[in-house]
PyMOL Python script that loads the backbone (N, CA, C, O; Angstrom):
from pymol import cmd

cmd.read_pdbstr("""\
ATOM      1  N   MET A   1      41.052-117.659 -41.776  1.00  0.00           N
ATOM      2  CA  MET A   1      42.160-116.921 -41.236  1.00  0.00           C
ATOM      3  C   MET A   1      41.657-116.032 -40.119  1.00  0.00           C
ATOM      4  O   MET A   1      40.636-115.358 -40.257  1.00  0.00           O
ATOM      5  N   LYS A   2      42.373-116.034 -39.023  1.00  0.00           N
ATOM      6  CA  LYS A   2      41.980-115.255 -37.862  1.00  0.00           C
ATOM      7  C   LYS A   2      43.041-114.193 -37.599  1.00  0.00           C
ATOM      8  O   LYS A   2      44.237-114.478 -37.543  1.00  0.00           O
ATOM      9  N   ILE A   3      42.567-112.961 -37.441  1.00  0.00           N
ATOM     10  CA  ILE A   3      43.479-111.850 -37.164  1.00  0.00           C
ATOM     11  C   ILE A   3      43.256-111.432 -35.722  1.00  0.00           C
ATOM     12  O   ILE A   3      42.179-110.955 -35.362  1.00  0.00           O
ATOM     13  N   ASN A   4      44.271-111.612 -34.908  1.00  0.00           N
ATOM     14  CA  ASN A   4      44.150-111.267 -33.505  1.00  0.00           C
ATOM     15  C   ASN A   4      44.517-109.817 -33.240  1.00  0.00           C
ATOM     16  O   ASN A   4      43.852-109.147 -32.451  1.00  0.00           O
ATOM     17  N   GLN A   5      45.533-109.338 -33.869  1.00  0.00           N
ATOM     18  CA  GLN A   5      45.973-107.971 -33.656  1.00  0.00           C
ATOM     19  C   GLN A   5      46.292-107.340 -35.001  1.00  0.00           C
ATOM     20  O   GLN A   5      46.905-107.950 -35.877  1.00  0.00           O
ATOM     21  N   THR A   6      45.858-106.115 -35.130  1.00  0.00           N
ATOM     22  CA  THR A   6      46.241-105.361 -36.322  1.00  0.00           C
ATOM     23  C   THR A   6      47.241-104.312 -35.875  1.00  0.00           C
ATOM     24  O   THR A   6      46.949-103.545 -34.958  1.00  0.00           O
ATOM     25  N   PRO A   7      48.397-104.257 -36.487  1.00  0.00           N
ATOM     26  CA  PRO A   7      49.430-103.312 -36.023  1.00  0.00           C
ATOM     27  C   PRO A   7      49.012-101.869 -36.278  1.00  0.00           C
ATOM     28  O   PRO A   7      48.554-101.535 -37.371  1.00  0.00           O
ATOM     29  N   GLY A   8      49.169-101.025 -35.282  1.00  0.00           N
ATOM     30  CA  GLY A   8      48.925 -99.607 -35.422  1.00  0.00           C
ATOM     31  C   GLY A   8      47.485 -99.179 -35.182  1.00  0.00           C
ATOM     32  O   GLY A   8      47.202 -97.981 -35.222  1.00  0.00           O
ATOM     33  N   LEU A   9      46.570-100.096 -34.936  1.00  0.00           N
ATOM     34  CA  LEU A   9      45.170 -99.718 -34.732  1.00  0.00           C
ATOM     35  C   LEU A   9      44.711 -99.888 -33.294  1.00  0.00           C
ATOM     36  O   LEU A   9      43.536 -99.658 -33.008  1.00  0.00           O
ATOM     37  N   ASN A  10      45.560-100.268 -32.405  1.00  0.00           N
ATOM     38  CA  ASN A  10      45.166-100.473 -31.013  1.00  0.00           C
ATOM     39  C   ASN A  10      44.917 -99.141 -30.326  1.00  0.00           C
ATOM     40  O   ASN A  10      45.782 -98.266 -30.331  1.00  0.00           O
ATOM     41  N   GLY A  11      43.728 -98.983 -29.730  1.00  0.00           N
ATOM     42  CA  GLY A  11      43.422 -97.811 -28.930  1.00  0.00           C
ATOM     43  C   GLY A  11      43.187 -96.544 -29.720  1.00  0.00           C
ATOM     44  O   GLY A  11      43.313 -95.459 -29.152  1.00  0.00           O
ATOM     45  N   ILE A  12      42.860 -96.616 -30.973  1.00  0.00           N
ATOM     46  CA  ILE A  12      42.621 -95.409 -31.765  1.00  0.00           C
ATOM     47  C   ILE A  12      41.142 -95.037 -31.677  1.00  0.00           C
ATOM     48  O   ILE A  12      40.262 -95.871 -31.887  1.00  0.00           O
ATOM     49  N   ASN A  13      40.900 -93.816 -31.375  1.00  0.00           N
ATOM     50  CA  ASN A  13      39.540 -93.297 -31.352  1.00  0.00           C
ATOM     51  C   ASN A  13      39.300 -92.564 -32.681  1.00  0.00           C
ATOM     52  O   ASN A  13      39.939 -91.543 -32.933  1.00  0.00           O
ATOM     53  N   PRO A  14      38.401 -93.059 -33.529  1.00  0.00           N
ATOM     54  CA  PRO A  14      38.222 -92.416 -34.836  1.00  0.00           C
ATOM     55  C   PRO A  14      37.652 -91.005 -34.745  1.00  0.00           C
ATOM     56  O   PRO A  14      37.752 -90.242 -35.706  1.00  0.00           O
ATOM     57  N   TYR A  15      37.070 -90.649 -33.636  1.00  0.00           N
ATOM     58  CA  TYR A  15      36.473 -89.316 -33.487  1.00  0.00           C
ATOM     59  C   TYR A  15      37.376 -88.350 -32.731  1.00  0.00           C
ATOM     60  O   TYR A  15      36.982 -87.220 -32.443  1.00  0.00           O
ATOM     61  N   GLN A  16      38.577 -88.791 -32.415  1.00  0.00           N
ATOM     62  CA  GLN A  16      39.474 -87.969 -31.615  1.00  0.00           C
ATOM     63  C   GLN A  16      39.824 -86.657 -32.315  1.00  0.00           C
ATOM     64  O   GLN A  16      39.926 -85.616 -31.666  1.00  0.00           O
ATOM     65  N   LYS A  17      40.007 -86.702 -33.627  1.00  0.00           N
ATOM     66  CA  LYS A  17      40.337 -85.490 -34.369  1.00  0.00           C
ATOM     67  C   LYS A  17      39.195 -84.474 -34.278  1.00  0.00           C
ATOM     68  O   LYS A  17      39.429 -83.276 -34.115  1.00  0.00           O
ATOM     69  N   GLN A  18      37.967 -84.966 -34.386  1.00  0.00           N
ATOM     70  CA  GLN A  18      36.811 -84.071 -34.284  1.00  0.00           C
ATOM     71  C   GLN A  18      36.688 -83.498 -32.878  1.00  0.00           C
ATOM     72  O   GLN A  18      36.364 -82.322 -32.711  1.00  0.00           O
ATOM     73  N   LEU A  19      36.947 -84.326 -31.865  1.00  0.00           N
ATOM     74  CA  LEU A  19      36.869 -83.854 -30.488  1.00  0.00           C
ATOM     75  C   LEU A  19      37.916 -82.777 -30.217  1.00  0.00           C
ATOM     76  O   LEU A  19      37.640 -81.802 -29.518  1.00  0.00           O
ATOM     77  N   LYS A  20      39.112 -82.952 -30.769  1.00  0.00           N
ATOM     78  CA  LYS A  20      40.157 -81.949 -30.580  1.00  0.00           C
ATOM     79  C   LYS A  20      39.768 -80.622 -31.233  1.00  0.00           C
ATOM     80  O   LYS A  20      40.024 -79.554 -30.676  1.00  0.00           O
ATOM     81  N   LYS A  21      39.147 -80.693 -32.416  1.00  0.00           N
ATOM     82  CA  LYS A  21      38.703 -79.469 -33.087  1.00  0.00           C
ATOM     83  C   LYS A  21      37.630 -78.756 -32.265  1.00  0.00           C
ATOM     84  O   LYS A  21      37.661 -77.534 -32.121  1.00  0.00           O
ATOM     85  N   ALA A  22      36.686 -79.523 -31.732  1.00  0.00           N
ATOM     86  CA  ALA A  22      35.614 -78.928 -30.932  1.00  0.00           C
ATOM     87  C   ALA A  22      36.169 -78.285 -29.670  1.00  0.00           C
ATOM     88  O   ALA A  22      35.761 -77.186 -29.295  1.00  0.00           O
ATOM     89  N   ASP A  23      37.099 -78.971 -29.016  1.00  0.00           N
ATOM     90  CA  ASP A  23      37.714 -78.413 -27.805  1.00  0.00           C
ATOM     91  C   ASP A  23      38.504 -77.154 -28.122  1.00  0.00           C
ATOM     92  O   ASP A  23      38.476 -76.188 -27.359  1.00  0.00           O
ATOM     93  N   ALA A  24      39.210 -77.166 -29.248  1.00  0.00           N
ATOM     94  CA  ALA A  24      39.988 -75.995 -29.641  1.00  0.00           C
ATOM     95  C   ALA A  24      39.073 -74.811 -29.943  1.00  0.00           C
ATOM     96  O   ALA A  24      39.400 -73.673 -29.608  1.00  0.00           O
ATOM     97  N   ALA A  25      37.954 -75.070 -30.560  1.00  0.00           N
ATOM     98  CA  ALA A  25      37.014 -73.999 -30.870  1.00  0.00           C
ATOM     99  C   ALA A  25      36.426 -73.405 -29.597  1.00  0.00           C
ATOM    100  O   ALA A  25      36.246 -72.191 -29.506  1.00  0.00           O
ATOM    101  N   LYS A  26      36.130 -74.242 -28.623  1.00  0.00           N
ATOM    102  CA  LYS A  26      35.592 -73.752 -27.347  1.00  0.00           C
ATOM    103  C   LYS A  26      36.623 -72.904 -26.611  1.00  0.00           C
ATOM    104  O   LYS A  26      36.295 -71.874 -26.023  1.00  0.00           O
ATOM    105  N   ALA A  27      37.877 -73.356 -26.654  1.00  0.00           N
ATOM    106  CA  ALA A  27      38.930 -72.637 -25.951  1.00  0.00           C
ATOM    107  C   ALA A  27      39.281 -71.334 -26.655  1.00  0.00           C
ATOM    108  O   ALA A  27      39.624 -70.351 -25.999  1.00  0.00           O
ATOM    109  N   ALA A  28      39.199 -71.314 -27.976  1.00  0.00           N
ATOM    110  CA  ALA A  28      39.580 -70.129 -28.740  1.00  0.00           C
ATOM    111  C   ALA A  28      38.586 -68.989 -28.579  1.00  0.00           C
ATOM    112  O   ALA A  28      38.980 -67.825 -28.504  1.00  0.00           O
ATOM    113  N   SER A  29      37.312 -69.312 -28.526  1.00  0.00           N
ATOM    114  CA  SER A  29      36.311 -68.248 -28.411  1.00  0.00           C
ATOM    115  C   SER A  29      35.928 -68.059 -26.947  1.00  0.00           C
ATOM    116  O   SER A  29      35.417 -68.983 -26.315  1.00  0.00           O
ATOM    117  N   PRO A  30      36.168 -66.886 -26.413  1.00  0.00           N
ATOM    118  CA  PRO A  30      35.774 -66.639 -25.020  1.00  0.00           C
ATOM    119  C   PRO A  30      34.255 -66.603 -24.917  1.00  0.00           C
ATOM    120  O   PRO A  30      33.548 -66.340 -25.890  1.00  0.00           O
ATOM    121  N   ALA A  31      33.792 -66.867 -23.741  1.00  0.00           N
ATOM    122  CA  ALA A  31      32.344 -66.888 -23.523  1.00  0.00           C
ATOM    123  C   ALA A  31      31.780 -65.490 -23.748  1.00  0.00           C
ATOM    124  O   ALA A  31      31.951 -64.596 -22.919  1.00  0.00           O
ATOM    125  N   ALA A  32      31.117 -65.319 -24.864  1.00  0.00           N
ATOM    126  CA  ALA A  32      30.536 -64.018 -25.202  1.00  0.00           C
ATOM    127  C   ALA A  32      29.146 -63.927 -24.584  1.00  0.00           C
ATOM    128  O   ALA A  32      28.422 -64.920 -24.516  1.00  0.00           O
ATOM    129  N   GLY A  33      28.789 -62.752 -24.144  1.00  0.00           N
ATOM    130  CA  GLY A  33      27.466 -62.549 -23.590  1.00  0.00           C
ATOM    131  C   GLY A  33      26.431 -62.467 -24.692  1.00  0.00           C
ATOM    132  O   GLY A  33      26.759 -62.283 -25.864  1.00  0.00           O
ATOM    133  N   ASP A  34      25.206 -62.604 -24.305  1.00  0.00           N
ATOM    134  CA  ASP A  34      24.128 -62.498 -25.272  1.00  0.00           C
ATOM    135  C   ASP A  34      24.019 -61.064 -25.765  1.00  0.00           C
ATOM    136  O   ASP A  34      24.290 -60.115 -25.029  1.00  0.00           O
ATOM    137  N   LYS A  35      23.620 -60.925 -27.018  1.00  0.00           N
ATOM    138  CA  LYS A  35      23.513 -59.609 -27.614  1.00  0.00           C
ATOM    139  C   LYS A  35      22.188 -59.523 -28.360  1.00  0.00           C
ATOM    140  O   LYS A  35      21.785 -60.474 -29.030  1.00  0.00           O
ATOM    141  N   LEU A  36      21.529 -58.415 -28.249  1.00  0.00           N
ATOM    142  CA  LEU A  36      20.242 -58.218 -28.900  1.00  0.00           C
ATOM    143  C   LEU A  36      20.299 -56.943 -29.722  1.00  0.00           C
ATOM    144  O   LEU A  36      20.688 -55.885 -29.228  1.00  0.00           O
ATOM    145  N   GLU A  37      19.907 -57.059 -30.980  1.00  0.00           N
ATOM    146  CA  GLU A  37      19.828 -55.896 -31.854  1.00  0.00           C
ATOM    147  C   GLU A  37      18.426 -55.841 -32.440  1.00  0.00           C
ATOM    148  O   GLU A  37      17.916 -56.839 -32.950  1.00  0.00           O
ATOM    149  N   ILE A  38      17.817 -54.686 -32.367  1.00  0.00           N
ATOM    150  CA  ILE A  38      16.476 -54.509 -32.906  1.00  0.00           C
ATOM    151  C   ILE A  38      16.603 -53.866 -34.274  1.00  0.00           C
ATOM    152  O   ILE A  38      17.177 -52.786 -34.419  1.00  0.00           O
ATOM    153  N   SER A  39      16.063 -54.538 -35.266  1.00  0.00           N
ATOM    154  CA  SER A  39      16.172 -54.044 -36.639  1.00  0.00           C
ATOM    155  C   SER A  39      15.223 -52.871 -36.853  1.00  0.00           C
ATOM    156  O   SER A  39      14.328 -52.618 -36.047  1.00  0.00           O
ATOM    157  N   SER A  40      15.436 -52.172 -37.940  1.00  0.00           N
ATOM    158  CA  SER A  40      14.563 -51.040 -38.261  1.00  0.00           C
ATOM    159  C   SER A  40      13.149 -51.523 -38.542  1.00  0.00           C
ATOM    160  O   SER A  40      12.185 -50.820 -38.238  1.00  0.00           O
ATOM    161  N   ALA A  41      13.010 -52.715 -39.119  1.00  0.00           N
ATOM    162  CA  ALA A  41      11.667 -53.263 -39.377  1.00  0.00           C
ATOM    163  C   ALA A  41      10.932 -53.508 -38.056  1.00  0.00           C
ATOM    164  O   ALA A  41       9.733 -53.248 -37.950  1.00  0.00           O
ATOM    165  N   ALA A  42      11.659 -54.009 -37.052  1.00  0.00           N
ATOM    166  CA  ALA A  42      11.033 -54.244 -35.750  1.00  0.00           C
ATOM    167  C   ALA A  42      10.628 -52.928 -35.096  1.00  0.00           C
ATOM    168  O   ALA A  42       9.589 -52.843 -34.441  1.00  0.00           O
ATOM    169  N   LYS A  43      11.455 -51.905 -35.279  1.00  0.00           N
ATOM    170  CA  LYS A  43      11.110 -50.593 -34.724  1.00  0.00           C
ATOM    171  C   LYS A  43       9.858 -50.041 -35.388  1.00  0.00           C
ATOM    172  O   LYS A  43       9.019 -49.425 -34.730  1.00  0.00           O
ATOM    173  N   GLU A  44       9.735 -50.263 -36.695  1.00  0.00           N
ATOM    174  CA  GLU A  44       8.521 -49.822 -37.395  1.00  0.00           C
ATOM    175  C   GLU A  44       7.307 -50.575 -36.888  1.00  0.00           C
ATOM    176  O   GLU A  44       6.219 -50.011 -36.775  1.00  0.00           O
ATOM    177  N   MET A  45       7.497 -51.854 -36.584  1.00  0.00           N
ATOM    178  CA  MET A  45       6.387 -52.648 -36.056  1.00  0.00           C
ATOM    179  C   MET A  45       5.952 -52.124 -34.687  1.00  0.00           C
ATOM    180  O   MET A  45       4.763 -52.119 -34.369  1.00  0.00           O
ATOM    181  N   GLN A  46       6.911 -51.689 -33.888  1.00  0.00           N
ATOM    182  CA  GLN A  46       6.568 -51.118 -32.591  1.00  0.00           C
ATOM    183  C   GLN A  46       5.764 -49.836 -32.776  1.00  0.00           C
ATOM    184  O   GLN A  46       4.807 -49.592 -32.041  1.00  0.00           O
ATOM    185  N   ASP A  47       6.144 -49.019 -33.750  1.00  0.00           N
ATOM    186  CA  ASP A  47       5.395 -47.800 -34.026  1.00  0.00           C
ATOM    187  C   ASP A  47       4.001 -48.126 -34.521  1.00  0.00           C
ATOM    188  O   ASP A  47       3.046 -47.431 -34.173  1.00  0.00           O
ATOM    189  N   SER A  48       3.864 -49.174 -35.329  1.00  0.00           N
ATOM    190  CA  SER A  48       2.545 -49.529 -35.836  1.00  0.00           C
ATOM    191  C   SER A  48       1.648 -49.998 -34.697  1.00  0.00           C
ATOM    192  O   SER A  48       0.437 -49.784 -34.748  1.00  0.00           O
ATOM    193  N   SER A  49       2.212 -50.633 -33.667  1.00  0.00           N
ATOM    194  CA  SER A  49       1.390 -51.039 -32.532  1.00  0.00           C
ATOM    195  C   SER A  49       0.898 -49.806 -31.780  1.00  0.00           C
ATOM    196  O   SER A  49      -0.203 -49.812 -31.229  1.00  0.00           O
ATOM    197  N   ARG A  50       1.718 -48.738 -31.756  1.00  0.00           N
ATOM    198  CA  ARG A  50       1.278 -47.493 -31.130  1.00  0.00           C
ATOM    199  C   ARG A  50       0.124 -46.895 -31.929  1.00  0.00           C
ATOM    200  O   ARG A  50      -0.842 -46.389 -31.358  1.00  0.00           O
ATOM    201  N   ILE A  51       0.233 -46.959 -33.252  1.00  0.00           N
ATOM    202  CA  ILE A  51      -0.826 -46.439 -34.113  1.00  0.00           C
ATOM    203  C   ILE A  51      -2.099 -47.243 -33.916  1.00  0.00           C
ATOM    204  O   ILE A  51      -3.194 -46.680 -33.881  1.00  0.00           O
ATOM    205  N   LEU A  52      -1.960 -48.560 -33.788  1.00  0.00           N
ATOM    206  CA  LEU A  52      -3.135 -49.399 -33.555  1.00  0.00           C
ATOM    207  C   LEU A  52      -3.806 -49.053 -32.227  1.00  0.00           C
ATOM    208  O   LEU A  52      -5.033 -49.048 -32.134  1.00  0.00           O
ATOM    209  N   ALA A  53      -3.010 -48.767 -31.206  1.00  0.00           N
ATOM    210  CA  ALA A  53      -3.573 -48.399 -29.912  1.00  0.00           C
ATOM    211  C   ALA A  53      -4.355 -47.083 -30.024  1.00  0.00           C
ATOM    212  O   ALA A  53      -5.444 -46.952 -29.465  1.00  0.00           O
ATOM    213  N   GLU A  54      -3.787 -46.108 -30.754  1.00  0.00           N
ATOM    214  CA  GLU A  54      -4.495 -44.844 -30.949  1.00  0.00           C
ATOM    215  C   GLU A  54      -5.786 -45.053 -31.725  1.00  0.00           C
ATOM    216  O   GLU A  54      -6.802 -44.421 -31.436  1.00  0.00           O
ATOM    217  N   ARG A  55      -5.743 -45.943 -32.712  1.00  0.00           N
ATOM    218  CA  ARG A  55      -6.935 -46.235 -33.505  1.00  0.00           C
ATOM    219  C   ARG A  55      -8.017 -46.878 -32.632  1.00  0.00           C
ATOM    220  O   ARG A  55      -9.198 -46.553 -32.754  1.00  0.00           O
ATOM    221  N   ARG A  56      -7.600 -47.794 -31.749  1.00  0.00           N
ATOM    222  CA  ARG A  56      -8.568 -48.431 -30.848  1.00  0.00           C
ATOM    223  C   ARG A  56      -9.225 -47.397 -29.938  1.00  0.00           C
ATOM    224  O   ARG A  56     -10.430 -47.454 -29.693  1.00  0.00           O
ATOM    225  N   GLU A  57      -8.429 -46.451 -29.437  1.00  0.00           N
ATOM    226  CA  GLU A  57      -8.989 -45.399 -28.583  1.00  0.00           C
ATOM    227  C   GLU A  57     -10.007 -44.566 -29.355  1.00  0.00           C
ATOM    228  O   GLU A  57     -11.073 -44.241 -28.833  1.00  0.00           O
ATOM    229  N   LYS A  58      -9.679 -44.224 -30.589  1.00  0.00           N
ATOM    230  CA  LYS A  58     -10.591 -43.419 -31.395  1.00  0.00           C
ATOM    231  C   LYS A  58     -11.883 -44.177 -31.676  1.00  0.00           C
ATOM    232  O   LYS A  58     -12.970 -43.601 -31.632  1.00  0.00           O
ATOM    233  N   ILE A  59     -11.760 -45.466 -31.965  1.00  0.00           N
ATOM    234  CA  ILE A  59     -12.949 -46.281 -32.227  1.00  0.00           C
ATOM    235  C   ILE A  59     -13.805 -46.380 -30.972  1.00  0.00           C
ATOM    236  O   ILE A  59     -15.031 -46.305 -31.048  1.00  0.00           O
ATOM    237  N   ALA A  60     -13.165 -46.549 -29.815  1.00  0.00           N
ATOM    238  CA  ALA A  60     -13.913 -46.622 -28.561  1.00  0.00           C
ATOM    239  C   ALA A  60     -14.674 -45.316 -28.316  1.00  0.00           C
ATOM    240  O   ALA A  60     -15.822 -45.335 -27.871  1.00  0.00           O
ATOM    241  N   LEU A  61     -14.028 -44.183 -28.607  1.00  0.00           N
ATOM    242  CA  LEU A  61     -14.682 -42.883 -28.442  1.00  0.00           C
ATOM    243  C   LEU A  61     -15.873 -42.754 -29.387  1.00  0.00           C
ATOM    244  O   LEU A  61     -16.941 -42.291 -28.986  1.00  0.00           O
ATOM    245  N   LEU A  62     -15.689 -43.161 -30.640  1.00  0.00           N
ATOM    246  CA  LEU A  62     -16.795 -43.098 -31.603  1.00  0.00           C
ATOM    247  C   LEU A  62     -17.948 -44.009 -31.194  1.00  0.00           C
ATOM    248  O   LEU A  62     -19.108 -43.618 -31.324  1.00  0.00           O
ATOM    249  N   LYS A  63     -17.661 -45.200 -30.708  1.00  0.00           N
ATOM    250  CA  LYS A  63     -18.713 -46.111 -30.242  1.00  0.00           C
ATOM    251  C   LYS A  63     -19.497 -45.493 -29.096  1.00  0.00           C
ATOM    252  O   LYS A  63     -20.721 -45.595 -29.024  1.00  0.00           O
ATOM    253  N   GLU A  64     -18.754 -44.849 -28.201  1.00  0.00           N
ATOM    254  CA  GLU A  64     -19.408 -44.199 -27.059  1.00  0.00           C
ATOM    255  C   GLU A  64     -20.326 -43.069 -27.530  1.00  0.00           C
ATOM    256  O   GLU A  64     -21.449 -42.933 -27.044  1.00  0.00           O
ATOM    257  N   GLN A  65     -19.844 -42.258 -28.479  1.00  0.00           N
ATOM    258  CA  GLN A  65     -20.664 -41.161 -29.000  1.00  0.00           C
ATOM    259  C   GLN A  65     -21.901 -41.687 -29.719  1.00  0.00           C
ATOM    260  O   GLN A  65     -22.979 -41.105 -29.600  1.00  0.00           O
ATOM    261  N   ILE A  66     -21.758 -42.766 -30.451  1.00  0.00           N
ATOM    262  CA  ILE A  66     -22.897 -43.341 -31.169  1.00  0.00           C
ATOM    263  C   ILE A  66     -23.915 -43.884 -30.182  1.00  0.00           C
ATOM    264  O   ILE A  66     -25.116 -43.676 -30.354  1.00  0.00           O
ATOM    265  N   SER A  67     -23.448 -44.580 -29.143  1.00  0.00           N
ATOM    266  CA  SER A  67     -24.392 -45.143 -28.160  1.00  0.00           C
ATOM    267  C   SER A  67     -25.092 -44.043 -27.363  1.00  0.00           C
ATOM    268  O   SER A  67     -26.243 -44.211 -26.961  1.00  0.00           O
ATOM    269  N   ASP A  68     -24.403 -42.912 -27.129  1.00  0.00           N
ATOM    270  CA  ASP A  68     -25.020 -41.783 -26.410  1.00  0.00           C
ATOM    271  C   ASP A  68     -25.937 -40.972 -27.311  1.00  0.00           C
ATOM    272  O   ASP A  68     -26.791 -40.230 -26.824  1.00  0.00           O
ATOM    273  N   GLY A  69     -25.767 -41.108 -28.621  1.00  0.00           N
ATOM    274  CA  GLY A  69     -26.566 -40.322 -29.547  1.00  0.00           C
ATOM    275  C   GLY A  69     -25.978 -38.943 -29.801  1.00  0.00           C
ATOM    276  O   GLY A  69     -26.663 -38.073 -30.338  1.00  0.00           O
ATOM    277  N   THR A  70     -24.715 -38.726 -29.423  1.00  0.00           N
ATOM    278  CA  THR A  70     -24.093 -37.417 -29.604  1.00  0.00           C
ATOM    279  C   THR A  70     -23.232 -37.355 -30.864  1.00  0.00           C
ATOM    280  O   THR A  70     -22.672 -36.303 -31.173  1.00  0.00           O
ATOM    281  N   TYR A  71     -23.117 -38.456 -31.592  1.00  0.00           N
ATOM    282  CA  TYR A  71     -22.284 -38.478 -32.797  1.00  0.00           C
ATOM    283  C   TYR A  71     -23.052 -37.865 -33.953  1.00  0.00           C
ATOM    284  O   TYR A  71     -24.163 -38.296 -34.262  1.00  0.00           O
ATOM    285  N   LYS A  72     -22.475 -36.874 -34.585  1.00  0.00           N
ATOM    286  CA  LYS A  72     -23.103 -36.199 -35.723  1.00  0.00           C
ATOM    287  C   LYS A  72     -22.217 -36.388 -36.943  1.00  0.00           C
ATOM    288  O   LYS A  72     -20.993 -36.285 -36.859  1.00  0.00           O
ATOM    289  N   THR A  73     -22.841 -36.661 -38.064  1.00  0.00           N
ATOM    290  CA  THR A  73     -22.091 -36.836 -39.304  1.00  0.00           C
ATOM    291  C   THR A  73     -22.334 -35.656 -40.231  1.00  0.00           C
ATOM    292  O   THR A  73     -23.349 -34.965 -40.145  1.00  0.00           O
ATOM    293  N   ASP A  74     -21.384 -35.450 -41.108  1.00  0.00           N
ATOM    294  CA  ASP A  74     -21.505 -34.432 -42.141  1.00  0.00           C
ATOM    295  C   ASP A  74     -21.784 -35.182 -43.443  1.00  0.00           C
ATOM    296  O   ASP A  74     -20.881 -35.791 -44.018  1.00  0.00           O
ATOM    297  N   ALA A  75     -23.025 -35.138 -43.902  1.00  0.00           N
ATOM    298  CA  ALA A  75     -23.434 -35.905 -45.073  1.00  0.00           C
ATOM    299  C   ALA A  75     -22.656 -35.481 -46.320  1.00  0.00           C
ATOM    300  O   ALA A  75     -22.293 -36.329 -47.135  1.00  0.00           O
ATOM    301  N   ASN A  76     -22.399 -34.206 -46.476  1.00  0.00           N
ATOM    302  CA  ASN A  76     -21.664 -33.736 -47.652  1.00  0.00           C
ATOM    303  C   ASN A  76     -20.221 -34.267 -47.657  1.00  0.00           C
ATOM    304  O   ASN A  76     -19.721 -34.690 -48.699  1.00  0.00           O
ATOM    305  N   ALA A  77     -19.569 -34.245 -46.519  1.00  0.00           N
ATOM    306  CA  ALA A  77     -18.194 -34.735 -46.429  1.00  0.00           C
ATOM    307  C   ALA A  77     -18.147 -36.244 -46.677  1.00  0.00           C
ATOM    308  O   ALA A  77     -17.225 -36.743 -47.323  1.00  0.00           O
ATOM    309  N   THR A  78     -19.149 -36.969 -46.158  1.00  0.00           N
ATOM    310  CA  THR A  78     -19.210 -38.414 -46.372  1.00  0.00           C
ATOM    311  C   THR A  78     -19.401 -38.734 -47.845  1.00  0.00           C
ATOM    312  O   THR A  78     -18.719 -39.603 -48.388  1.00  0.00           O
ATOM    313  N   ALA A  79     -20.334 -38.031 -48.497  1.00  0.00           N
ATOM    314  CA  ALA A  79     -20.590 -38.262 -49.922  1.00  0.00           C
ATOM    315  C   ALA A  79     -19.353 -37.930 -50.757  1.00  0.00           C
ATOM    316  O   ALA A  79     -19.021 -38.666 -51.687  1.00  0.00           O
ATOM    317  N   LYS A  80     -18.674 -36.835 -50.435  1.00  0.00           N
ATOM    318  CA  LYS A  80     -17.471 -36.459 -51.182  1.00  0.00           C
ATOM    319  C   LYS A  80     -16.374 -37.519 -51.023  1.00  0.00           C
ATOM    320  O   LYS A  80     -15.702 -37.873 -51.991  1.00  0.00           O
ATOM    321  N   ALA A  81     -16.202 -38.016 -49.807  1.00  0.00           N
ATOM    322  CA  ALA A  81     -15.185 -39.046 -49.557  1.00  0.00           C
ATOM    323  C   ALA A  81     -15.510 -40.321 -50.328  1.00  0.00           C
ATOM    324  O   ALA A  81     -14.613 -40.970 -50.865  1.00  0.00           O
ATOM    325  N   MET A  82     -16.796 -40.680 -50.382  1.00  0.00           N
ATOM    326  CA  MET A  82     -17.196 -41.879 -51.121  1.00  0.00           C
ATOM    327  C   MET A  82     -16.952 -41.698 -52.617  1.00  0.00           C
ATOM    328  O   MET A  82     -16.463 -42.613 -53.279  1.00  0.00           O
ATOM    329  N   LEU A  83     -17.285 -40.534 -53.151  1.00  0.00           N
ATOM    330  CA  LEU A  83     -17.056 -40.291 -54.568  1.00  0.00           C
ATOM    331  C   LEU A  83     -15.561 -40.287 -54.906  1.00  0.00           C
ATOM    332  O   LEU A  83     -15.150 -40.807 -55.944  1.00  0.00           O
ATOM    333  N   ASP A  84     -14.767 -39.704 -54.034  1.00  0.00           N
ATOM    334  CA  ASP A  84     -13.318 -39.694 -54.252  1.00  0.00           C
ATOM    335  C   ASP A  84     -12.755 -41.112 -54.225  1.00  0.00           C
ATOM    336  O   ASP A  84     -11.906 -41.468 -55.043  1.00  0.00           O
ATOM    337  N   PHE A  85     -13.235 -41.914 -53.278  1.00  0.00           N
ATOM    338  CA  PHE A  85     -12.729 -43.269 -53.150  1.00  0.00           C
ATOM    339  C   PHE A  85     -13.119 -44.123 -54.352  1.00  0.00           C
ATOM    340  O   PHE A  85     -12.268 -44.779 -54.952  1.00  0.00           O
ATOM    341  N   TYR A  86     -14.393 -44.115 -54.702  1.00  0.00           N
ATOM    342  CA  TYR A  86     -14.855 -44.961 -55.792  1.00  0.00           C
ATOM    343  C   TYR A  86     -14.506 -44.384 -57.156  1.00  0.00           C
ATOM    344  O   TYR A  86     -14.513 -45.112 -58.149  1.00  0.00           O
ATOM    345  N   GLY A  87     -14.205 -43.100 -57.226  1.00  0.00           N
ATOM    346  CA  GLY A  87     -13.786 -42.503 -58.482  1.00  0.00           C
ATOM    347  C   GLY A  87     -12.383 -42.937 -58.882  1.00  0.00           C
ATOM    348  O   GLY A  87     -12.043 -42.917 -60.065  1.00  0.00           O
ATOM    349  N   LYS A  88     -11.569 -43.327 -57.910  1.00  0.00           N
ATOM    350  CA  LYS A  88     -10.205 -43.774 -58.194  1.00  0.00           C
ATOM    351  C   LYS A  88     -10.178 -45.189 -58.744  1.00  0.00           C
ATOM    352  O   LYS A  88      -9.207 -45.577 -59.392  1.00  0.00           O
ATOM    353  N   LEU A  89     -11.207 -45.953 -58.502  1.00  0.00           N
ATOM    354  CA  LEU A  89     -11.221 -47.351 -58.959  1.00  0.00           C
ATOM    355  C   LEU A  89     -11.496 -47.337 -60.412  1.00  0.00           C
ATOM    356  O   LEU A  89     -11.560 -48.395 -61.038  1.00  0.00           O
TER     357      LEU A  89
END
""", "prot")
cmd.dss("prot")
cmd.show_as("cartoon", "prot")
cmd.util.cbc("prot")
cmd.orient("prot")
């Protein structure tokens, strides 16, 4: 049996309904500009980078003092800090 024409199916695009929905969605929403919001976590990360920069400066200063031979340590303060640190463990 050969079917030449099926009634009611000529020229139907099965995706037409989806295309109409997509077009309607584009038309309904106006072109919104880009928006950027920085979270509080990101702000904290920015502050931590500032702290890291200050730490790098301090380390550079200490390295310079050590290489010049002008760095002096307080043995009592170092020993106390070590005892406090290891005493907590």
